[in-house]
C-alpha positions as CSV (number, residue, x, y, z in Angstrom):
1,X,-5.2,-108.6,47.5
2,X,-1.5,-107.9,48.6
3,X,-2.3,-109.0,52.2
4,X,-3.6,-112.2,50.9
5,X,-0.4,-112.8,48.7
6,X,1.9,-112.1,51.6
7,X,-0.2,-114.5,53.9
8,X,-0.1,-117.2,51.3
9,X,3.7,-116.6,50.9
10,X,4.5,-117.0,54.6
11,X,2.6,-120.4,54.8
12,X,5.2,-123.0,55.8
13,X,4.3,-125.1,52.8
14,X,4.8,-122.5,50.5
15,X,8.2,-121.1,52.2
16,X,9.5,-124.7,52.3
17,X,8.8,-125.3,48.7
18,X,10.7,-122.2,47.7
19,X,13.5,-123.0,50.0
20,X,13.7,-126.6,48.2
21,X,13.6,-124.9,44.7
22,X,16.4,-122.5,45.4
23,X,18.4,-125.3,46.9
24,X,18.2,-127.5,43.9
25,X,19.1,-124.4,41.5
26,X,22.1,-123.7,43.8
27,X,23.1,-127.2,43.7
28,X,22.8,-127.4,39.9
29,X,24.9,-124.3,39.5
30,X,27.4,-125.8,41.8
31,X,28.0,-128.9,40.0
32,X,28.0,-127.0,36.8
33,X,30.9,-124.8,37.9
34,X,32.9,-128.0,38.5
35,X,35.2,-126.8,41.0
36,X,34.5,-128.5,44.3
37,X,35.4,-132.3,44.9
38,X,32.4,-134.8,45.1
39,X,32.6,-134.8,48.9
40,X,32.3,-131.3,49.1
41,X,29.1,-131.3,46.8
42,X,27.6,-134.3,48.7
43,X,28.2,-132.4,52.2
44,X,26.5,-129.3,50.8
45,X,23.4,-131.4,49.4
46,X,23.4,-133.0,52.8
47,X,23.4,-129.6,54.5
48,X,20.6,-128.4,52.2
49,X,18.4,-131.5,53.1
50,X,19.1,-131.0,57.0
51,X,18.1,-127.2,56.6
52,X,14.8,-128.0,54.8
53,X,13.9,-130.8,57.4
54,X,14.8,-128.4,60.3
55,X,12.6,-125.6,59.0
56,X,9.8,-128.3,58.4
57,X,10.1,-129.4,62.0
58,X,10.0,-126.1,63.4
59,X,7.1,-124.8,61.4
60,X,4.7,-127.7,61.0
61,X,2.0,-127.6,63.6
62,X,3.9,-125.3,65.8
63,X,3.1,-122.8,68.3
64,X,3.6,-119.0,67.6
65,X,7.1,-118.6,68.8
66,X,8.3,-121.9,66.9
67,X,6.4,-120.7,63.9
68,X,8.1,-117.3,63.9
69,X,11.5,-118.7,64.4
70,X,11.1,-121.2,61.6
71,X,9.9,-118.4,59.2
72,X,12.8,-116.4,60.1
73,X,15.2,-119.2,59.6
74,X,13.8,-120.2,56.3
75,X,13.9,-116.7,54.9
76,X,17.6,-116.3,55.9
77,X,18.4,-119.8,54.3
78,X,16.7,-118.6,51.1
79,X,18.6,-115.3,51.1
80,X,22.0,-117.2,51.7
81,X,21.1,-119.7,49.1
82,X,20.2,-116.7,46.4
83,X,23.6,-115.1,47.3
84,X,25.3,-118.3,46.7
85,X,23.7,-118.6,43.3
86,X,24.7,-115.4,42.3
87,X,28.5,-116.0,43.5
88,X,28.7,-119.4,41.9
89,X,27.2,-117.8,38.7
90,X,29.8,-115.0,38.9
91,X,32.5,-117.9,39.2
92,X,31.3,-119.4,35.9
93,X,31.2,-116.1,34.2
94,X,34.8,-115.1,35.3
95,X,36.3,-118.6,34.1
96,X,34.5,-117.9,30.8
97,X,36.1,-114.5,30.6
98,X,39.5,-115.5,31.6
99,X,39.8,-118.6,29.3
100,X,40.9,-117.0,26.0
101,X,38.6,-116.8,23.0
102,X,41.8,-116.7,20.9
103,X,41.2,-112.7,20.5
104,X,44.0,-110.0,20.6
105,X,43.2,-106.4,20.5
106,X,45.1,-103.7,18.6
107,X,44.8,-100.2,20.2
108,X,45.5,-97.5,17.4
109,X,46.1,-94.3,19.4
110,X,46.5,-90.8,18.3
111,X,49.1,-88.9,20.6
112,X,49.6,-85.2,20.9
113,X,51.9,-83.3,23.1
114,X,50.4,-82.9,26.6
115,X,51.2,-79.2,26.6
116,X,49.6,-78.7,23.3
117,X,46.3,-76.7,22.9
118,X,44.4,-79.7,21.5
119,X,41.8,-80.8,23.9
120,X,39.4,-82.7,21.8
121,X,39.7,-84.6,18.5
122,X,37.8,-81.9,16.6
123,X,40.6,-79.3,17.5
124,X,42.7,-81.2,15.0
125,X,40.5,-80.7,12.1
126,X,42.5,-79.8,8.8
127,X,45.9,-80.2,10.7
128,X,48.9,-82.5,9.7
129,X,49.4,-85.7,11.5
130,X,51.8,-88.6,10.9
131,X,50.8,-92.2,10.8
132,X,53.0,-95.5,11.1
133,X,52.1,-97.1,7.6
134,X,54.0,-100.2,8.4
135,X,51.1,-101.5,10.7
136,X,48.8,-103.9,8.8
137,X,45.8,-102.4,10.8
138,X,46.7,-98.9,10.0
139,X,44.3,-98.5,6.8
140,X,41.4,-99.5,8.8
141,X,42.4,-97.2,11.7
142,X,42.7,-94.2,9.3
143,X,39.2,-94.8,7.7
144,X,37.8,-94.8,11.2
145,X,39.7,-91.6,12.1
146,X,38.6,-89.9,8.9
147,X,35.0,-90.5,9.9
148,X,35.6,-88.6,13.1
149,X,37.6,-85.7,11.8
150,X,39.2,-84.6,8.3
151,X,43.0,-84.6,8.8
152,X,46.1,-84.5,6.4
153,X,47.8,-87.7,7.3
154,X,51.4,-88.3,6.3
155,X,53.0,-91.8,6.2
156,X,55.9,-92.4,8.3
157,X,57.9,-95.8,8.6
158,X,60.5,-94.8,11.1
159,X,59.2,-95.1,14.8
160,X,62.0,-92.7,16.0
161,X,61.6,-90.1,13.4
162,X,57.9,-89.9,14.4
163,X,58.5,-89.3,18.0
164,X,61.1,-86.9,17.1
165,X,58.8,-84.9,14.9
166,X,56.2,-84.8,17.6
167,X,58.8,-83.5,20.3
168,X,60.2,-81.0,17.7
169,X,56.6,-80.0,16.7
170,X,57.1,-80.7,13.1
171,X,53.6,-82.5,13.3
172,X,50.9,-81.8,15.7
173,X,50.2,-85.5,16.3
174,X,51.3,-89.1,15.6
175,X,48.8,-92.1,14.8
176,X,50.2,-95.4,15.7
177,X,49.6,-99.0,17.5
178,X,50.0,-98.5,21.2
179,X,52.1,-101.6,21.2
180,X,54.8,-99.8,19.1
181,X,54.3,-96.6,21.1
182,X,56.3,-98.4,23.8
183,X,59.3,-98.3,21.7
184,X,59.4,-94.6,22.1
185,X,60.3,-95.2,25.7
186,X,63.6,-96.5,24.6
187,X,64.4,-93.0,23.1
188,X,62.5,-90.7,25.0
189,X,61.9,-92.1,28.6
190,X,59.4,-89.4,29.2
191,X,57.2,-90.0,26.2
192,X,54.1,-91.2,28.2
193,X,54.5,-88.4,30.5
194,X,54.9,-85.6,27.9
195,X,52.0,-86.9,25.6
196,X,48.4,-87.9,25.9
197,X,45.7,-89.6,23.6
198,X,43.1,-88.0,21.9
199,X,41.4,-90.8,20.3
200,X,41.7,-94.7,20.2
201,X,40.5,-97.1,17.8
202,X,40.4,-100.7,18.8
203,X,40.6,-103.7,16.3
204,X,40.0,-107.3,17.4
205,X,41.3,-110.2,15.4
206,X,40.9,-114.0,16.0
207,X,44.3,-115.7,16.5
208,X,44.8,-119.6,16.3
209,X,44.8,-121.7,19.5
210,X,48.4,-122.7,19.8
211,X,48.2,-124.3,23.4
212,X,49.8,-127.9,23.6
213,X,47.0,-129.6,25.9
214,X,48.0,-132.2,28.6
215,X,46.3,-133.7,31.5
216,X,47.1,-130.9,34.0
217,X,46.6,-133.0,37.0
218,X,48.8,-135.9,35.9
219,X,51.5,-134.3,33.7
220,X,54.2,-131.8,34.1
221,X,53.5,-128.6,31.9
222,X,55.0,-125.4,31.3
223,X,53.0,-122.0,31.2
224,X,54.4,-118.6,29.9
225,X,53.6,-115.9,32.3
226,X,53.5,-112.5,30.4
227,X,53.2,-109.5,32.7
228,X,52.0,-106.2,30.9
229,X,51.4,-102.8,32.2
230,X,49.0,-101.1,29.8
231,X,45.5,-99.7,29.5
232,X,42.8,-101.2,27.9
233,X,41.7,-105.0,27.8
234,X,44.5,-107.5,29.0
235,X,44.2,-109.0,25.5
236,X,46.0,-105.7,24.0
237,X,49.1,-106.4,21.9
238,X,51.8,-104.9,24.0
239,X,55.5,-105.4,25.4
240,X,55.9,-108.1,27.8
241,X,57.7,-106.6,30.8
242,X,57.5,-109.7,33.1
243,X,58.6,-113.0,31.4
244,X,58.3,-116.2,33.4
245,X,58.1,-119.9,32.6
246,X,56.2,-121.7,35.3
247,X,56.8,-125.3,35.2
248,X,54.2,-127.3,37.2
249,X,54.4,-130.9,38.4
250,X,51.0,-131.9,39.9
251,X,52.0,-135.4,40.8
252,X,54.8,-134.4,43.1
253,X,53.3,-130.9,43.9
254,X,56.2,-128.9,42.4
255,X,56.3,-125.5,40.9
256,X,59.4,-124.0,39.3
257,X,59.4,-120.4,38.4
258,X,61.9,-119.4,35.8
259,X,62.5,-115.7,35.1
260,X,63.8,-114.3,32.0
261,X,65.0,-110.5,32.1
262,X,63.0,-108.5,29.6
263,X,66.2,-107.1,28.0
264,X,67.5,-110.4,27.3
265,X,69.2,-110.4,23.7
266,X,67.2,-113.3,21.8
267,X,66.1,-113.9,18.2
268,X,62.5,-112.9,17.7
269,X,60.5,-115.6,16.1
270,X,58.7,-113.2,13.9
271,X,61.7,-111.3,12.3
272,X,64.6,-114.0,12.8
273,X,66.7,-111.2,14.1
274,X,67.9,-110.4,17.7
275,X,66.2,-107.8,19.9
276,X,65.0,-107.4,23.5
277,X,62.6,-110.3,24.6
278,X,60.2,-107.6,25.7
279,X,59.8,-106.6,22.0
280,X,58.7,-110.0,21.2
281,X,55.3,-109.1,22.5
282,X,54.8,-106.4,20.0
283,X,53.7,-109.0,17.6
284,X,51.4,-110.8,20.1
285,X,51.8,-113.3,22.8
286,X,52.1,-116.3,20.6
287,X,55.2,-114.7,19.2
288,X,56.7,-114.4,22.6
289,X,56.0,-117.9,23.3
290,X,57.7,-119.2,20.0
291,X,60.6,-116.9,20.6
292,X,61.2,-118.6,24.0
293,X,60.5,-122.1,22.8
294,X,63.1,-121.6,20.2
295,X,65.7,-120.1,22.6
296,X,65.1,-122.6,25.3
297,X,64.3,-125.5,23.4
298,X,61.4,-126.5,25.3
299,X,57.7,-126.8,24.8
300,X,55.4,-124.2,26.3
301,X,51.9,-125.6,26.7
302,X,50.0,-122.5,27.7
303,X,50.2,-118.8,28.3
304,X,48.8,-116.5,31.0
305,X,48.7,-112.8,30.3
306,X,48.5,-110.7,33.4
307,X,47.8,-106.8,33.6
308,X,50.5,-106.5,36.2
309,X,49.2,-103.3,37.7
310,X,45.4,-104.5,38.0
311,X,46.5,-108.1,39.5
312,X,48.3,-106.5,42.2
313,X,44.9,-105.6,43.5
314,X,44.3,-109.3,44.2
315,X,46.8,-109.2,46.9
316,X,44.4,-106.6,48.8
317,X,41.7,-109.2,47.9
318,X,43.6,-112.1,49.5
319,X,44.2,-109.9,52.8
320,X,47.7,-109.0,52.1
321,X,50.9,-111.4,51.6
322,X,54.0,-112.0,53.4
323,X,57.2,-111.3,51.2
324,X,60.9,-111.6,52.2
325,X,63.1,-108.8,51.4
326,X,67.0,-109.6,51.4
327,X,67.8,-105.8,52.1
328,X,66.3,-102.6,53.5
329,X,64.6,-100.3,51.0
330,X,63.8,-97.4,53.1
331,X,61.9,-95.1,50.2
332,X,59.3,-98.1,50.2
333,X,59.0,-98.7,53.9
334,X,60.5,-102.2,53.4
335,X,62.9,-103.8,55.9
336,X,65.2,-106.8,55.6
337,X,63.3,-109.8,56.6
338,X,59.7,-110.7,56.2
339,X,57.3,-107.9,55.4
340,X,53.5,-107.9,55.5
341,X,52.5,-106.1,52.3
342,X,49.3,-104.9,50.7
343,X,48.7,-104.5,46.9
344,X,50.4,-100.9,46.8
345,X,53.6,-102.0,48.5
346,X,53.8,-105.4,46.9
347,X,53.6,-103.5,43.3
348,X,56.3,-101.0,44.4
349,X,58.5,-104.0,45.6
350,X,58.3,-105.8,42.4
351,X,59.1,-102.7,40.1
352,X,62.1,-101.7,42.2
353,X,65.4,-102.0,40.6
354,X,67.5,-98.8,41.3
355,X,68.1,-99.9,45.0
356,X,70.0,-102.9,43.7
357,X,73.5,-103.1,42.3
358,X,72.2,-105.9,39.9
359,X,69.3,-103.9,38.8
360,X,67.0,-105.9,36.6
361,X,68.3,-109.0,37.8
362,X,67.0,-108.5,41.3
363,X,63.8,-107.1,40.0
364,X,62.8,-110.2,38.5
365,X,63.6,-112.1,41.9
366,X,61.5,-109.8,43.7
367,X,58.6,-110.5,41.1
368,X,59.1,-114.4,41.8
369,X,58.8,-113.5,45.5
370,X,55.5,-111.7,45.0
371,X,54.0,-114.4,42.8
372,X,55.2,-117.2,45.2
373,X,53.5,-115.3,48.1
374,X,50.3,-115.0,46.1
375,X,50.1,-118.5,45.2
376,X,50.9,-119.7,48.6
377,X,47.9,-117.6,49.8
378,X,45.6,-118.8,47.1
379,X,46.4,-122.4,47.9
380,X,45.4,-122.0,51.5
381,X,41.8,-121.6,53.0
382,X,42.0,-117.9,51.9
383,X,40.9,-119.1,48.3
384,X,37.5,-120.0,49.9
385,X,37.1,-117.0,52.4
386,X,38.1,-114.5,49.7
387,X,36.5,-116.3,46.7
388,X,34.2,-113.6,45.7
389,X,36.9,-110.8,45.9
390,X,39.5,-112.6,44.0
391,X,37.1,-113.2,41.2
392,X,36.3,-109.7,41.1
393,X,40.0,-108.9,40.7
394,X,40.8,-111.5,38.2
395,X,38.1,-110.3,35.8
396,X,39.6,-108.2,33.1
397,X,43.3,-108.4,34.5
398,X,44.0,-112.0,33.5
399,X,43.7,-114.1,30.4
400,X,44.9,-117.7,29.5
401,X,44.6,-120.1,26.8
402,X,44.0,-122.9,29.2
403,X,40.5,-124.4,29.0
404,X,37.9,-123.7,32.0
405,X,37.8,-127.4,32.4
406,X,41.6,-127.4,33.0
407,X,41.5,-124.7,35.4
408,X,38.6,-126.3,37.3
409,X,40.5,-129.6,37.2
410,X,43.6,-127.9,39.1
411,X,41.2,-126.2,41.6
412,X,39.3,-129.4,42.3
413,X,42.7,-131.3,42.9
414,X,43.9,-128.5,45.2
415,X,40.7,-128.5,47.1
416,X,40.7,-132.4,47.6
417,X,44.1,-132.5,49.2
418,X,44.9,-128.7,50.2
419,X,48.5,-129.9,49.5
420,X,51.5,-127.8,50.2
421,X,53.4,-127.1,47.1
422,X,57.2,-127.0,46.8
423,X,58.0,-123.6,45.1
424,X,61.4,-123.1,43.7
425,X,62.9,-120.0,41.7
426,X,65.6,-119.8,39.1
427,X,66.5,-117.0,36.6
428,X,68.6,-116.6,33.5
429,X,71.5,-114.3,33.8
430,X,73.6,-112.2,31.8
431,X,75.5,-108.9,31.4
432,X,74.4,-105.5,30.2
433,X,75.7,-103.9,27.1
434,X,74.8,-100.7,24.8
435,X,74.6,-101.8,21.3
436,X,72.9,-101.0,17.8
437,X,71.4,-103.3,15.7
438,X,68.3,-104.5,17.3
439,X,65.4,-105.7,14.9
440,X,62.9,-103.0,15.6
441,X,65.3,-100.1,16.0
442,X,68.4,-101.2,14.3
443,X,69.9,-97.7,14.0
444,X,69.8,-96.8,17.6
445,X,72.0,-97.7,20.5
446,X,70.0,-99.3,23.3
447,X,70.6,-101.3,26.4
448,X,70.5,-105.2,25.9
449,X,71.4,-108.1,28.4
450,X,73.6,-110.5,26.7
451,X,72.7,-114.0,28.0
452,X,75.1,-116.1,29.9
453,X,75.0,-119.3,28.1
454,X,76.1,-121.4,31.2
455,X,73.0,-119.8,33.0
456,X,70.8,-120.7,30.2
457,X,71.9,-124.5,30.0
458,X,71.7,-124.8,33.8
459,X,68.1,-123.5,33.8
460,X,67.0,-125.6,30.7
461,X,68.5,-128.5,32.3
462,X,66.4,-128.0,35.5
463,X,63.3,-127.6,33.5
464,X,63.7,-130.7,31.6
465,X,64.6,-132.6,34.7
466,X,61.1,-131.8,36.0
467,X,59.5,-132.7,32.9
468,X,61.2,-136.0,32.7
C-alpha cells in the first residue's frame, strides 16, 4: 500500500499539480503581505510559471535520466516554495505583533535584598513587606500576591523611604511597579544589583490610540522613538532612556533625527510639574509623547518603543554595521574613524558616556550614529538577504502604533526605488545642575539638564521647516 502511494506521488502529473498548488498558495501569501511592489510580484509569478513549464518539459514522456532530473528539480522547487510560505507567514505574524494593539503592561514586582535568605516566595510567609499604595494597580496586585502566600503588607507612599527601609532591613521586601523602581536608581545606584525579584504580577490594560495618521508615503511625519532597557514585554511601562524625534520626509527622501537628553528638565504632561524627561515614561508612552508635544510645540504622529538591548541583536542579523567614532575608546576596542561593529560593540558604544567631557550629550550623538548605520543597512539589499533574521529579532523588541498597512507602504516604496536617504542629526542641548523639586521626588536633590532655549528654538525650527 505504501509503495503504491509513493509510486503515485512521484508520477509527473501528481508532482506538477502539487508544485502548482503550493505556488498558488505562496503567491496568495505574498500578495496578502503587501510588501513587494507589483513588478516584483509579477516577476515571481512568471518565475513560478516557468518553473512549472520547465518541470513539465523535463518529465513528460522523458527517458529515465531526464525523468529523475525533473523529479528532483520539482521536489526542490516544492521545498523552496514551502519554506517561502513559512517565511512570508512569519512576516505577517511579526507585523501583527509589532503594530500595537494599544496595550500597555504594568509589572508589579516583589523585591528582596540579594544577600537575604529568601529564595522562594513561600519563604516570606507571615513576614512584613511594604507596598506602594499610590499605584492604581496595587490593590489587584496585592490580591494576586495574597493568593500565593500570606503576608503582612504595610502601605508606603514615599519611594525613597521604601528603598531605604529595604536597605536598612526594616522590611524584608517591597512590592511595587517596576516602572517606579527605576526611581530608586536615582538614590541607590546599585539598587538593581543589590536586589532581586521573587515574584511578578503583570496587568495589561487597553489604552486609546493616540496616533495622528497621515499618508506616510506622501506627507512628512514625526515619530517618537522611545528606547527602554527593561525585562518583560516591550509594552512594559518604564522610563524612557533614549528619546528621539524622527522626522521623515518621504517625498524628498530625508530623515531628521532629533535627540533629547533623558535628564532634560521639562514639564510632565500628567503632573503639570517639571521633572526629568525620562520620568515621563513612568506614566506610559503617551505621556512621553504629550510631554514632548507640549514642550516642542509640534505634532507627533506615531511612536515606536524599542527594547534597546534586544534590538541591538538586529545589528548581528544585519551582518554588522559601520559606525564613525570621533575619538578612540580603548576600553571598548573602538578607534577614531569608521569602525565595523557587531551588536555587542554597538550597544557598548551607544551607552558610553564616561569617555566624553560632555557625557550624556555625546552619548545621544552616538545613539544617533548607531541608528543611522542600522537604517542605512536596512535600506540596502541587506533587508532582503537578512529578512528572516531581522524579523526574528524585531519580534518582541519593537512596538509601534503605526498600522501594518502604513509600515508595508513604506517598505514597498523603498523596495520600488531603493532610494538613498539623506539622514541628518541634531540634538537639544543644555547644562547640568543638581536641584530639588522634581515632580516624582520633590524632596531629593537630583541631577537635571536645564534646556538651552536657543538650542530648543533652533531644533524646533529645523523640524518645522521639514514639515512645511
